[in-house]
mmJSON file of the N, C-alpha and C atoms, coordinates in Angstrom:
{"data_MODEL":{"atom_site":{
"group_PDB":["ATOM","ATOM","ATOM","ATOM","ATOM","ATOM","ATOM","ATOM","ATOM","ATOM","ATOM","ATOM","ATOM","ATOM","ATOM","ATOM","ATOM","ATOM","ATOM","ATOM","ATOM","ATOM","ATOM","ATOM","ATOM","ATOM","ATOM","ATOM","ATOM","ATOM","ATOM","ATOM","ATOM","ATOM","ATOM","ATOM","ATOM","ATOM","ATOM","ATOM","ATOM","ATOM","ATOM","ATOM","ATOM","ATOM","ATOM","ATOM","ATOM","ATOM","ATOM","ATOM","ATOM","ATOM","ATOM","ATOM","ATOM","ATOM","ATOM","ATOM","ATOM","ATOM","ATOM","ATOM","ATOM","ATOM","ATOM","ATOM","ATOM","ATOM","ATOM","ATOM","ATOM","ATOM","ATOM","ATOM","ATOM","ATOM","ATOM","ATOM","ATOM","ATOM","ATOM","ATOM","ATOM","ATOM","ATOM","ATOM","ATOM","ATOM","ATOM","ATOM","ATOM","ATOM","ATOM","ATOM","ATOM","ATOM","ATOM","ATOM","ATOM","ATOM","ATOM","ATOM","ATOM","ATOM","ATOM","ATOM","ATOM","ATOM","ATOM","ATOM","ATOM","ATOM","ATOM","ATOM","ATOM","ATOM","ATOM","ATOM","ATOM","ATOM","ATOM","ATOM","ATOM","ATOM","ATOM","ATOM","ATOM","ATOM","ATOM","ATOM","ATOM","ATOM","ATOM","ATOM","ATOM","ATOM","ATOM","ATOM","ATOM","ATOM","ATOM","ATOM","ATOM","ATOM","ATOM","ATOM","ATOM","ATOM","ATOM","ATOM","ATOM","ATOM","ATOM","ATOM","ATOM","ATOM","ATOM","ATOM","ATOM","ATOM","ATOM","ATOM","ATOM","ATOM","ATOM","ATOM","ATOM","ATOM","ATOM","ATOM","ATOM","ATOM","ATOM","ATOM","ATOM","ATOM","ATOM","ATOM","ATOM","ATOM","ATOM","ATOM","ATOM","ATOM","ATOM","ATOM","ATOM","ATOM","ATOM","ATOM","ATOM","ATOM","ATOM","ATOM","ATOM","ATOM","ATOM","ATOM","ATOM","ATOM","ATOM","ATOM","ATOM","ATOM","ATOM","ATOM","ATOM","ATOM","ATOM","ATOM","ATOM","ATOM","ATOM","ATOM","ATOM","ATOM","ATOM","ATOM","ATOM","ATOM","ATOM","ATOM","ATOM","ATOM","ATOM","ATOM","ATOM","ATOM","ATOM"],
"id":[1,2,3,4,5,6,7,8,9,10,11,12,13,14,15,16,17,18,19,20,21,22,23,24,25,26,27,28,29,30,31,32,33,34,35,36,37,38,39,40,41,42,43,44,45,46,47,48,49,50,51,52,53,54,55,56,57,58,59,60,61,62,63,64,65,66,67,68,69,70,71,72,73,74,75,76,77,78,79,80,81,82,83,84,85,86,87,88,89,90,91,92,93,94,95,96,97,98,99,100,101,102,103,104,105,106,107,108,109,110,111,112,113,114,115,116,117,118,119,120,121,122,123,124,125,126,127,128,129,130,131,132,133,134,135,136,137,138,139,140,141,142,143,144,145,146,147,148,149,150,151,152,153,154,155,156,157,158,159,160,161,162,163,164,165,166,167,168,169,170,171,172,173,174,175,176,177,178,179,180,181,182,183,184,185,186,187,188,189,190,191,192,193,194,195,196,197,198,199,200,201,202,203,204,205,206,207,208,209,210,211,212,213,214,215,216,217,218,219,220,221,222,223,224,225,226,227,228,229,230,231],
"type_symbol":["N","C","C","N","C","C","N","C","C","N","C","C","N","C","C","N","C","C","N","C","C","N","C","C","N","C","C","N","C","C","N","C","C","N","C","C","N","C","C","N","C","C","N","C","C","N","C","C","N","C","C","N","C","C","N","C","C","N","C","C","N","C","C","N","C","C","N","C","C","N","C","C","N","C","C","N","C","C","N","C","C","N","C","C","N","C","C","N","C","C","N","C","C","N","C","C","N","C","C","N","C","C","N","C","C","N","C","C","N","C","C","N","C","C","N","C","C","N","C","C","N","C","C","N","C","C","N","C","C","N","C","C","N","C","C","N","C","C","N","C","C","N","C","C","N","C","C","N","C","C","N","C","C","N","C","C","N","C","C","N","C","C","N","C","C","N","C","C","N","C","C","N","C","C","N","C","C","N","C","C","N","C","C","N","C","C","N","C","C","N","C","C","N","C","C","N","C","C","N","C","C","N","C","C","N","C","C","N","C","C","N","C","C","N","C","C","N","C","C","N","C","C","N","C","C","N","C","C","N","C","C"],
"label_atom_id":["N","CA","C","N","CA","C","N","CA","C","N","CA","C","N","CA","C","N","CA","C","N","CA","C","N","CA","C","N","CA","C","N","CA","C","N","CA","C","N","CA","C","N","CA","C","N","CA","C","N","CA","C","N","CA","C","N","CA","C","N","CA","C","N","CA","C","N","CA","C","N","CA","C","N","CA","C","N","CA","C","N","CA","C","N","CA","C","N","CA","C","N","CA","C","N","CA","C","N","CA","C","N","CA","C","N","CA","C","N","CA","C","N","CA","C","N","CA","C","N","CA","C","N","CA","C","N","CA","C","N","CA","C","N","CA","C","N","CA","C","N","CA","C","N","CA","C","N","CA","C","N","CA","C","N","CA","C","N","CA","C","N","CA","C","N","CA","C","N","CA","C","N","CA","C","N","CA","C","N","CA","C","N","CA","C","N","CA","C","N","CA","C","N","CA","C","N","CA","C","N","CA","C","N","CA","C","N","CA","C","N","CA","C","N","CA","C","N","CA","C","N","CA","C","N","CA","C","N","CA","C","N","CA","C","N","CA","C","N","CA","C","N","CA","C","N","CA","C","N","CA","C","N","CA","C","N","CA","C","N","CA","C","N","CA","C","N","CA","C"],
"label_alt_id":[null,null,null,null,null,null,null,null,null,null,null,null,null,null,null,null,null,null,null,null,null,null,null,null,null,null,null,null,null,null,null,null,null,null,null,null,null,null,null,null,null,null,null,null,null,null,null,null,null,null,null,null,null,null,null,null,null,null,null,null,null,null,null,null,null,null,null,null,null,null,null,null,null,null,null,null,null,null,null,null,null,null,null,null,null,null,null,null,null,null,null,null,null,null,null,null,null,null,null,null,null,null,null,null,null,null,null,null,null,null,null,null,null,null,null,null,null,null,null,null,null,null,null,null,null,null,null,null,null,null,null,null,null,null,null,null,null,null,null,null,null,null,null,null,null,null,null,null,null,null,null,null,null,null,null,null,null,null,null,null,null,null,null,null,null,null,null,null,null,null,null,null,null,null,null,null,null,null,null,null,null,null,null,null,null,null,null,null,null,null,null,null,null,null,null,null,null,null,null,null,null,null,null,null,null,null,null,null,null,null,null,null,null,null,null,null,null,null,null,null,null,null,null,null,null,null,null,null,null,null,null],
"label_comp_id":["MET","MET","MET","GLN","GLN","GLN","SER","SER","SER","VAL","VAL","VAL","PHE","PHE","PHE","TYR","TYR","TYR","VAL","VAL","VAL","MET","MET","MET","ALA","ALA","ALA","ILE","ILE","ILE","LEU","LEU","LEU","GLY","GLY","GLY","CYS","CYS","CYS","GLY","GLY","GLY","ASP","ASP","ASP","GLY","GLY","GLY","ASN","ASN","ASN","THR","THR","THR","ASP","ASP","ASP","CYS","CYS","CYS","THR","THR","THR","PRO","PRO","PRO","ALA","ALA","ALA","ARG","ARG","ARG","PHE","PHE","PHE","ASP","ASP","ASP","GLN","GLN","GLN","ALA","ALA","ALA","ARG","ARG","ARG","PHE","PHE","PHE","ALA","ALA","ALA","THR","THR","THR","MET","MET","MET","ALA","ALA","ALA","GLU","GLU","GLU","CYS","CYS","CYS","ARG","ARG","ARG","ALA","ALA","ALA","GLN","GLN","GLN","LEU","LEU","LEU","PRO","PRO","PRO","ALA","ALA","ALA","GLY","GLY","GLY","LEU","LEU","LEU","ALA","ALA","ALA","ARG","ARG","ARG","ASN","ASN","ASN","SER","SER","SER","ASP","ASP","ASP","LEU","LEU","LEU","SER","SER","SER","TYR","TYR","TYR","PRO","PRO","PRO","VAL","VAL","VAL","ILE","ILE","ILE","ALA","ALA","ALA","ALA","ALA","ALA","ASP","ASP","ASP","CYS","CYS","CYS","ARG","ARG","ARG","ARG","ARG","ARG","ASN","ASN","ASN","SER","SER","SER","PRO","PRO","PRO","VAL","VAL","VAL","THR","THR","THR","MET","MET","MET","ALA","ALA","ALA","LYS","LYS","LYS","ALA","ALA","ALA","GLY","GLY","GLY","ASN","ASN","ASN","SER","SER","SER","THR","THR","THR","ALA","ALA","ALA","LYS","LYS","LYS","GLY","GLY","GLY"],
"label_asym_id":["A","A","A","A","A","A","A","A","A","A","A","A","A","A","A","A","A","A","A","A","A","A","A","A","A","A","A","A","A","A","A","A","A","A","A","A","A","A","A","A","A","A","A","A","A","A","A","A","A","A","A","A","A","A","A","A","A","A","A","A","A","A","A","A","A","A","A","A","A","A","A","A","A","A","A","A","A","A","A","A","A","A","A","A","A","A","A","A","A","A","A","A","A","A","A","A","A","A","A","A","A","A","A","A","A","A","A","A","A","A","A","A","A","A","A","A","A","A","A","A","A","A","A","A","A","A","A","A","A","A","A","A","A","A","A","A","A","A","A","A","A","A","A","A","A","A","A","A","A","A","A","A","A","A","A","A","A","A","A","A","A","A","A","A","A","A","A","A","A","A","A","A","A","A","A","A","A","A","A","A","A","A","A","A","A","A","A","A","A","A","A","A","A","A","A","A","A","A","A","A","A","A","A","A","A","A","A","A","A","A","A","A","A","A","A","A","A","A","A","A","A","A","A","A","A","A","A","A","A","A","A"],
"label_entity_id":["1","1","1","1","1","1","1","1","1","1","1","1","1","1","1","1","1","1","1","1","1","1","1","1","1","1","1","1","1","1","1","1","1","1","1","1","1","1","1","1","1","1","1","1","1","1","1","1","1","1","1","1","1","1","1","1","1","1","1","1","1","1","1","1","1","1","1","1","1","1","1","1","1","1","1","1","1","1","1","1","1","1","1","1","1","1","1","1","1","1","1","1","1","1","1","1","1","1","1","1","1","1","1","1","1","1","1","1","1","1","1","1","1","1","1","1","1","1","1","1","1","1","1","1","1","1","1","1","1","1","1","1","1","1","1","1","1","1","1","1","1","1","1","1","1","1","1","1","1","1","1","1","1","1","1","1","1","1","1","1","1","1","1","1","1","1","1","1","1","1","1","1","1","1","1","1","1","1","1","1","1","1","1","1","1","1","1","1","1","1","1","1","1","1","1","1","1","1","1","1","1","1","1","1","1","1","1","1","1","1","1","1","1","1","1","1","1","1","1","1","1","1","1","1","1","1","1","1","1","1","1"],
"label_seq_id":[1,1,1,2,2,2,3,3,3,4,4,4,5,5,5,6,6,6,7,7,7,8,8,8,9,9,9,10,10,10,11,11,11,12,12,12,13,13,13,14,14,14,15,15,15,16,16,16,17,17,17,18,18,18,19,19,19,20,20,20,21,21,21,22,22,22,23,23,23,24,24,24,25,25,25,26,26,26,27,27,27,28,28,28,29,29,29,30,30,30,31,31,31,32,32,32,33,33,33,34,34,34,35,35,35,36,36,36,37,37,37,38,38,38,39,39,39,40,40,40,41,41,41,42,42,42,43,43,43,44,44,44,45,45,45,46,46,46,47,47,47,48,48,48,49,49,49,50,50,50,51,51,51,52,52,52,53,53,53,54,54,54,55,55,55,56,56,56,57,57,57,58,58,58,59,59,59,60,60,60,61,61,61,62,62,62,63,63,63,64,64,64,65,65,65,66,66,66,67,67,67,68,68,68,69,69,69,70,70,70,71,71,71,72,72,72,73,73,73,74,74,74,75,75,75,76,76,76,77,77,77],
"pdbx_PDB_ins_code":[null,null,null,null,null,null,null,null,null,null,null,null,null,null,null,null,null,null,null,null,null,null,null,null,null,null,null,null,null,null,null,null,null,null,null,null,null,null,null,null,null,null,null,null,null,null,null,null,null,null,null,null,null,null,null,null,null,null,null,null,null,null,null,null,null,null,null,null,null,null,null,null,null,null,null,null,null,null,null,null,null,null,null,null,null,null,null,null,null,null,null,null,null,null,null,null,null,null,null,null,null,null,null,null,null,null,null,null,null,null,null,null,null,null,null,null,null,null,null,null,null,null,null,null,null,null,null,null,null,null,null,null,null,null,null,null,null,null,null,null,null,null,null,null,null,null,null,null,null,null,null,null,null,null,null,null,null,null,null,null,null,null,null,null,null,null,null,null,null,null,null,null,null,null,null,null,null,null,null,null,null,null,null,null,null,null,null,null,null,null,null,null,null,null,null,null,null,null,null,null,null,null,null,null,null,null,null,null,null,null,null,null,null,null,null,null,null,null,null,null,null,null,null,null,null,null,null,null,null,null,null],
"Cartn_x":[11.254,9.898,9.943,9.139,9.095,8.259,8.792,8.023,6.939,5.842,4.71,4.713,4.538,4.346,3.483,3.09,2.192,2.86,2.55,3.081,1.916,2.183,1.162,1.376,0.405,0.436,-0.187,0.52,-0.001,-0.537,-1.815,-2.511,-2.806,-2.579,-3.0,-4.302,-5.297,-6.636,-7.135,-8.056,-8.737,-9.788,-10.499,-11.573,-12.579,-13.041,-14.036,-13.479,-12.179,-11.524,-11.68,-11.609,-11.714,-10.346,-10.2,-8.96,-7.727,-7.785,-6.647,-5.564,-4.336,-3.195,-2.094,-1.316,-0.219,0.783,1.061,2.048,3.386,3.32,4.521,4.11,5.098,4.875,5.63,4.948,5.579,6.663,7.723,8.852,8.546,7.546,7.226,6.691,7.009,6.485,5.759,4.693,3.857,3.671,3.615,3.45,2.027,1.05,-0.348,-1.07,-2.162,-2.999,-3.556,-3.931,-4.488,-3.469,-2.196,-1.163,-1.032,-1.058,-0.955,-2.133,-3.329,-4.525,-4.53,-3.998,-3.94,-3.01,-2.064,-1.093,-1.454,-2.599,-2.988,-3.013,-3.597,-3.588,-2.172,-1.285,0.101,0.809,0.544,1.141,0.689,-0.583,-1.091,-0.43,-0.263,0.364,1.814,2.539,3.934,4.05,2.996,3.05,2.081,1.875,0.888,1.432,2.637,3.275,2.969,2.149,1.856,0.906,1.058,0.246,-0.954,-1.908,-3.155,-4.302,-5.489,-6.641,-6.946,-6.779,-7.044,-5.903,-5.465,-4.457,-5.118,-4.935,-5.504,-4.396,-4.71,-3.751,-4.474,-3.741,-4.296,-3.193,-3.535,-2.569,-2.613,-1.412,-1.318,-0.315,-0.636,0.282,1.474,2.653,3.83,3.754,4.372,4.484,5.701,6.211,7.355,7.08,5.866,5.53,5.507,4.888,4.831,6.232,7.092,8.432,9.25,9.064,9.77,9.342,8.05,7.55,7.974,8.115,8.502,9.889,10.731,12.061,12.029,10.936,10.772,9.722,10.152,9.188,9.153,9.397,9.364,7.941,7.73,6.389,6.055,4.824,4.308,3.451,3.566,2.661,3.295],
"Cartn_y":[3.524,3.032,1.529,0.774,-0.68,-1.039,-1.931,-2.366,-3.342,-3.332,-4.191,-5.381,-6.562,-7.76,-8.71,-9.793,-10.759,-12.116,-12.842,-14.193,-15.155,-16.41,-17.436,-18.195,-18.122,-18.878,-20.246,-21.29,-22.647,-22.986,-23.319,-23.509,-24.979,-25.394,-26.707,-26.555,-27.365,-27.222,-28.547,-28.458,-29.638,-30.083,-31.127,-31.606,-30.495,-30.389,-29.386,-27.977,-27.842,-26.535,-25.695,-26.334,-25.606,-25.473,-24.456,-24.227,-24.208,-23.45,-23.355,-22.461,-22.923,-22.151,-22.214,-21.143,-21.185,-22.282,-23.137,-24.195,-23.785,-23.035,-22.515,-21.441,-20.738,-19.736,-20.172,-20.176,-20.536,-19.513,-19.933,-19.053,-18.001,-18.218,-17.279,-15.969,-14.88,-13.555,-13.022,-12.267,-11.777,-10.277,-9.599,-8.143,-7.724,-8.581,-8.236,-9.415,-9.086,-10.117,-11.038,-10.476,-11.276,-12.309,-11.92,-12.868,-13.999,-13.654,-14.661,-15.626,-15.094,-15.945,-16.872,-16.395,-17.23,-18.429,-18.308,-19.377,-20.273,-20.049,-20.865,-22.369,-22.823,-24.275,-24.851,-24.138,-24.617,-24.606,-23.591,-23.518,-24.66,-24.997,-26.143,-27.436,-27.592,-28.803,-28.934,-27.809,-27.836,-28.147,-27.914,-28.044,-29.086,-30.144,-31.161,-32.198,-31.997,-32.978,-32.776,-31.826,-31.55,-32.582,-32.836,-33.854,-33.215,-32.775,-32.213,-32.864,-32.931,-33.471,-32.665,-31.339,-30.459,-29.457,-29.201,-28.177,-27.113,-25.859,-24.741,-23.722,-22.698,-21.633,-20.301,-19.254,-17.919,-16.94,-15.885,-14.861,-13.762,-13.3,-12.275,-11.212,-9.992,-8.886,-9.039,-8.693,-8.829,-7.885,-8.297,-7.49,-8.001,-7.269,-7.786,-9.157,-9.402,-10.698,-11.772,-11.479,-12.436,-12.795,-11.802,-12.056,-12.864,-12.632,-13.421,-14.871,-15.125,-16.491,-17.13,-16.338,-16.876,-17.498,-16.994,-17.564,-18.924,-19.282,-20.568,-21.348,-22.069,-22.753,-24.253,-24.659,-26.081,-26.559,-27.8,-28.38,-28.588,-28.427,-28.65,-29.904,-30.687,-31.842,-33.127],
"Cartn_z":[-13.899,-14.04,-14.349,-13.673,-13.842,-15.067,-15.912,-17.071,-16.629,-17.342,-17.016,-17.962,-17.396,-18.19,-17.391,-18.021,-17.399,-17.328,-16.268,-16.088,-15.9,-16.17,-16.04,-14.732,-13.851,-12.61,-12.869,-12.478,-12.565,-11.177,-11.124,-9.855,-9.59,-8.374,-7.933,-7.182,-7.539,-6.964,-6.406,-5.463,-4.956,-5.953,-5.611,-6.478,-6.735,-7.952,-8.305,-8.402,-8.666,-8.767,-7.504,-6.34,-5.082,-4.448,-3.621,-2.877,-3.778,-4.868,-5.782,-5.184,-5.258,-4.799,-5.851,-5.988,-6.956,-6.6,-7.555,-7.372,-7.983,-9.072,-9.73,-10.72,-11.231,-12.268,-13.506,-14.64,-15.899,-16.216,-16.883,-17.182,-18.245,-19.065,-20.143,-19.573,-20.253,-19.916,-21.145,-20.898,-21.976,-21.864,-22.994,-23.019,-22.685,-23.001,-22.745,-22.082,-21.446,-20.837,-21.919,-23.068,-24.167,-24.664,-24.786,-25.207,-24.194,-22.93,-21.88,-21.936,-22.029,-22.067,-23.275,-24.395,-25.594,-25.395,-24.48,-24.24,-23.048,-22.424,-21.264,-21.568,-22.673,-22.936,-23.044,-23.714,-23.849,-22.494,-21.685,-20.353,-19.463,-19.535,-18.772,-19.231,-20.528,-21.062,-20.588,-20.5,-20.04,-18.561,-17.815,-16.357,-15.821,-16.557,-16.176,-15.204,-14.701,-13.832,-12.344,-11.997,-10.589,-10.0,-8.722,-8.034,-7.335,-8.106,-7.596,-8.346,-7.734,-8.466,-9.726,-9.653,-10.787,-10.899,-12.132,-12.393,-13.261,-12.886,-13.631,-13.887,-14.659,-14.927,-14.959,-14.623,-14.586,-14.975,-15.662,-16.025,-14.973,-14.59,-13.557,-13.961,-13.599,-13.847,-12.91,-13.398,-12.549,-11.361,-10.285,-9.082,-8.331,-7.351,-6.591,-5.978,-5.483,-4.896,-5.973,-7.115,-8.223,-8.672,-8.807,-9.297,-8.285,-7.001,-5.993,-6.071,-6.263,-6.376,-7.692,-8.738,-10.045,-9.988,-9.112,-8.951,-8.308,-7.657,-6.999,-7.771,-8.798,-9.658,-9.41,-8.175,-7.871,-7.693,-7.996,-7.851,-6.385,-6.078,-4.736,-4.757,-3.704,-3.641,-3.852],
"occupancy":[1.0,1.0,1.0,1.0,1.0,1.0,1.0,1.0,1.0,1.0,1.0,1.0,1.0,1.0,1.0,1.0,1.0,1.0,1.0,1.0,1.0,1.0,1.0,1.0,1.0,1.0,1.0,1.0,1.0,1.0,1.0,1.0,1.0,1.0,1.0,1.0,1.0,1.0,1.0,1.0,1.0,1.0,1.0,1.0,1.0,1.0,1.0,1.0,1.0,1.0,1.0,1.0,1.0,1.0,1.0,1.0,1.0,1.0,1.0,1.0,1.0,1.0,1.0,1.0,1.0,1.0,1.0,1.0,1.0,1.0,1.0,1.0,1.0,1.0,1.0,1.0,1.0,1.0,1.0,1.0,1.0,1.0,1.0,1.0,1.0,1.0,1.0,1.0,1.0,1.0,1.0,1.0,1.0,1.0,1.0,1.0,1.0,1.0,1.0,1.0,1.0,1.0,1.0,1.0,1.0,1.0,1.0,1.0,1.0,1.0,1.0,1.0,1.0,1.0,1.0,1.0,1.0,1.0,1.0,1.0,1.0,1.0,1.0,1.0,1.0,1.0,1.0,1.0,1.0,1.0,1.0,1.0,1.0,1.0,1.0,1.0,1.0,1.0,1.0,1.0,1.0,1.0,1.0,1.0,1.0,1.0,1.0,1.0,1.0,1.0,1.0,1.0,1.0,1.0,1.0,1.0,1.0,1.0,1.0,1.0,1.0,1.0,1.0,1.0,1.0,1.0,1.0,1.0,1.0,1.0,1.0,1.0,1.0,1.0,1.0,1.0,1.0,1.0,1.0,1.0,1.0,1.0,1.0,1.0,1.0,1.0,1.0,1.0,1.0,1.0,1.0,1.0,1.0,1.0,1.0,1.0,1.0,1.0,1.0,1.0,1.0,1.0,1.0,1.0,1.0,1.0,1.0,1.0,1.0,1.0,1.0,1.0,1.0,1.0,1.0,1.0,1.0,1.0,1.0,1.0,1.0,1.0,1.0,1.0,1.0,1.0,1.0,1.0,1.0,1.0,1.0],
"B_iso_or_equiv":[0.0,0.0,0.0,0.0,0.0,0.0,0.0,0.0,0.0,0.0,0.0,0.0,0.0,0.0,0.0,0.0,0.0,0.0,0.0,0.0,0.0,0.0,0.0,0.0,0.0,0.0,0.0,0.0,0.0,0.0,0.0,0.0,0.0,0.0,0.0,0.0,0.0,0.0,0.0,0.0,0.0,0.0,0.0,0.0,0.0,0.0,0.0,0.0,0.0,0.0,0.0,0.0,0.0,0.0,0.0,0.0,0.0,0.0,0.0,0.0,0.0,0.0,0.0,0.0,0.0,0.0,0.0,0.0,0.0,0.0,0.0,0.0,0.0,0.0,0.0,0.0,0.0,0.0,0.0,0.0,0.0,0.0,0.0,0.0,0.0,0.0,0.0,0.0,0.0,0.0,0.0,0.0,0.0,0.0,0.0,0.0,0.0,0.0,0.0,0.0,0.0,0.0,0.0,0.0,0.0,0.0,0.0,0.0,0.0,0.0,0.0,0.0,0.0,0.0,0.0,0.0,0.0,0.0,0.0,0.0,0.0,0.0,0.0,0.0,0.0,0.0,0.0,0.0,0.0,0.0,0.0,0.0,0.0,0.0,0.0,0.0,0.0,0.0,0.0,0.0,0.0,0.0,0.0,0.0,0.0,0.0,0.0,0.0,0.0,0.0,0.0,0.0,0.0,0.0,0.0,0.0,0.0,0.0,0.0,0.0,0.0,0.0,0.0,0.0,0.0,0.0,0.0,0.0,0.0,0.0,0.0,0.0,0.0,0.0,0.0,0.0,0.0,0.0,0.0,0.0,0.0,0.0,0.0,0.0,0.0,0.0,0.0,0.0,0.0,0.0,0.0,0.0,0.0,0.0,0.0,0.0,0.0,0.0,0.0,0.0,0.0,0.0,0.0,0.0,0.0,0.0,0.0,0.0,0.0,0.0,0.0,0.0,0.0,0.0,0.0,0.0,0.0,0.0,0.0,0.0,0.0,0.0,0.0,0.0,0.0,0.0,0.0,0.0,0.0,0.0,0.0],
"pdbx_formal_charge":[null,null,null,null,null,null,null,null,null,null,null,null,null,null,null,null,null,null,null,null,null,null,null,null,null,null,null,null,null,null,null,null,null,null,null,null,null,null,null,null,null,null,null,null,null,null,null,null,null,null,null,null,null,null,null,null,null,null,null,null,null,null,null,null,null,null,null,null,null,null,null,null,null,null,null,null,null,null,null,null,null,null,null,null,null,null,null,null,null,null,null,null,null,null,null,null,null,null,null,null,null,null,null,null,null,null,null,null,null,null,null,null,null,null,null,null,null,null,null,null,null,null,null,null,null,null,null,null,null,null,null,null,null,null,null,null,null,null,null,null,null,null,null,null,null,null,null,null,null,null,null,null,null,null,null,null,null,null,null,null,null,null,null,null,null,null,null,null,null,null,null,null,null,null,null,null,null,null,null,null,null,null,null,null,null,null,null,null,null,null,null,null,null,null,null,null,null,null,null,null,null,null,null,null,null,null,null,null,null,null,null,null,null,null,null,null,null,null,null,null,null,null,null,null,null,null,null,null,null,null,null],
"auth_seq_id":[1,1,1,2,2,2,3,3,3,4,4,4,5,5,5,6,6,6,7,7,7,8,8,8,9,9,9,10,10,10,11,11,11,12,12,12,13,13,13,14,14,14,15,15,15,16,16,16,17,17,17,18,18,18,19,19,19,20,20,20,21,21,21,22,22,22,23,23,23,24,24,24,25,25,25,26,26,26,27,27,27,28,28,28,29,29,29,30,30,30,31,31,31,32,32,32,33,33,33,34,34,34,35,35,35,36,36,36,37,37,37,38,38,38,39,39,39,40,40,40,41,41,41,42,42,42,43,43,43,44,44,44,45,45,45,46,46,46,47,47,47,48,48,48,49,49,49,50,50,50,51,51,51,52,52,52,53,53,53,54,54,54,55,55,55,56,56,56,57,57,57,58,58,58,59,59,59,60,60,60,61,61,61,62,62,62,63,63,63,64,64,64,65,65,65,66,66,66,67,67,67,68,68,68,69,69,69,70,70,70,71,71,71,72,72,72,73,73,73,74,74,74,75,75,75,76,76,76,77,77,77],
"auth_comp_id":["MET","MET","MET","GLN","GLN","GLN","SER","SER","SER","VAL","VAL","VAL","PHE","PHE","PHE","TYR","TYR","TYR","VAL","VAL","VAL","MET","MET","MET","ALA","ALA","ALA","ILE","ILE","ILE","LEU","LEU","LEU","GLY","GLY","GLY","CYS","CYS","CYS","GLY","GLY","GLY","ASP","ASP","ASP","GLY","GLY","GLY","ASN","ASN","ASN","THR","THR","THR","ASP","ASP","ASP","CYS","CYS","CYS","THR","THR","THR","PRO","PRO","PRO","ALA","ALA","ALA","ARG","ARG","ARG","PHE","PHE","PHE","ASP","ASP","ASP","GLN","GLN","GLN","ALA","ALA","ALA","ARG","ARG","ARG","PHE","PHE","PHE","ALA","ALA","ALA","THR","THR","THR","MET","MET","MET","ALA","ALA","ALA","GLU","GLU","GLU","CYS","CYS","CYS","ARG","ARG","ARG","ALA","ALA","ALA","GLN","GLN","GLN","LEU","LEU","LEU","PRO","PRO","PRO","ALA","ALA","ALA","GLY","GLY","GLY","LEU","LEU","LEU","ALA","ALA","ALA","ARG","ARG","ARG","ASN","ASN","ASN","SER","SER","SER","ASP","ASP","ASP","LEU","LEU","LEU","SER","SER","SER","TYR","TYR","TYR","PRO","PRO","PRO","VAL","VAL","VAL","ILE","ILE","ILE","ALA","ALA","ALA","ALA","ALA","ALA","ASP","ASP","ASP","CYS","CYS","CYS","ARG","ARG","ARG","ARG","ARG","ARG","ASN","ASN","ASN","SER","SER","SER","PRO","PRO","PRO","VAL","VAL","VAL","THR","THR","THR","MET","MET","MET","ALA","ALA","ALA","LYS","LYS","LYS","ALA","ALA","ALA","GLY","GLY","GLY","ASN","ASN","ASN","SER","SER","SER","THR","THR","THR","ALA","ALA","ALA","LYS","LYS","LYS","GLY","GLY","GLY"],
"auth_asym_id":["A","A","A","A","A","A","A","A","A","A","A","A","A","A","A","A","A","A","A","A","A","A","A","A","A","A","A","A","A","A","A","A","A","A","A","A","A","A","A","A","A","A","A","A","A","A","A","A","A","A","A","A","A","A","A","A","A","A","A","A","A","A","A","A","A","A","A","A","A","A","A","A","A","A","A","A","A","A","A","A","A","A","A","A","A","A","A","A","A","A","A","A","A","A","A","A","A","A","A","A","A","A","A","A","A","A","A","A","A","A","A","A","A","A","A","A","A","A","A","A","A","A","A","A","A","A","A","A","A","A","A","A","A","A","A","A","A","A","A","A","A","A","A","A","A","A","A","A","A","A","A","A","A","A","A","A","A","A","A","A","A","A","A","A","A","A","A","A","A","A","A","A","A","A","A","A","A","A","A","A","A","A","A","A","A","A","A","A","A","A","A","A","A","A","A","A","A","A","A","A","A","A","A","A","A","A","A","A","A","A","A","A","A","A","A","A","A","A","A","A","A","A","A","A","A","A","A","A","A","A","A"],
"auth_atom_id":["N","CA","C","N","CA","C","N","CA","C","N","CA","C","N","CA","C","N","CA","C","N","CA","C","N","CA","C","N","CA","C","N","CA","C","N","CA","C","N","CA","C","N","CA","C","N","CA","C","N","CA","C","N","CA","C","N","CA","C","N","CA","C","N","CA","C","N","CA","C","N","CA","C","N","CA","C","N","CA","C","N","CA","C","N","CA","C","N","CA","C","N","CA","C","N","CA","C","N","CA","C","N","CA","C","N","CA","C","N","CA","C","N","CA","C","N","CA","C","N","CA","C","N","CA","C","N","CA","C","N","CA","C","N","CA","C","N","CA","C","N","CA","C","N","CA","C","N","CA","C","N","CA","C","N","CA","C","N","CA","C","N","CA","C","N","CA","C","N","CA","C","N","CA","C","N","CA","C","N","CA","C","N","CA","C","N","CA","C","N","CA","C","N","CA","C","N","CA","C","N","CA","C","N","CA","C","N","CA","C","N","CA","C","N","CA","C","N","CA","C","N","CA","C","N","CA","C","N","CA","C","N","CA","C","N","CA","C","N","CA","C","N","CA","C","N","CA","C","N","CA","C","N","CA","C","N","CA","C","N","CA","C","N","CA","C","N","CA","C"],
"pdbx_PDB_model_num":[1,1,1,1,1,1,1,1,1,1,1,1,1,1,1,1,1,1,1,1,1,1,1,1,1,1,1,1,1,1,1,1,1,1,1,1,1,1,1,1,1,1,1,1,1,1,1,1,1,1,1,1,1,1,1,1,1,1,1,1,1,1,1,1,1,1,1,1,1,1,1,1,1,1,1,1,1,1,1,1,1,1,1,1,1,1,1,1,1,1,1,1,1,1,1,1,1,1,1,1,1,1,1,1,1,1,1,1,1,1,1,1,1,1,1,1,1,1,1,1,1,1,1,1,1,1,1,1,1,1,1,1,1,1,1,1,1,1,1,1,1,1,1,1,1,1,1,1,1,1,1,1,1,1,1,1,1,1,1,1,1,1,1,1,1,1,1,1,1,1,1,1,1,1,1,1,1,1,1,1,1,1,1,1,1,1,1,1,1,1,1,1,1,1,1,1,1,1,1,1,1,1,1,1,1,1,1,1,1,1,1,1,1,1,1,1,1,1,1,1,1,1,1,1,1,1,1,1,1,1,1]
}}}
């Protein structure tokens, strides 16, 4: 059985928070969605080096696709 945890997606967005796409996944893992959401400000601060007009963050439940992308945490842009 696969254990469930949450990861923080760092999103690069256009002006006005439009067309947001995952730029990287933060390395931290969280046991609950609430723990992840509580760390969103710190996660944004750690990942403020991306070249997008707006940077956002979102918590996501792990999945095979999420985990494959988490291994590729290079900046886009």
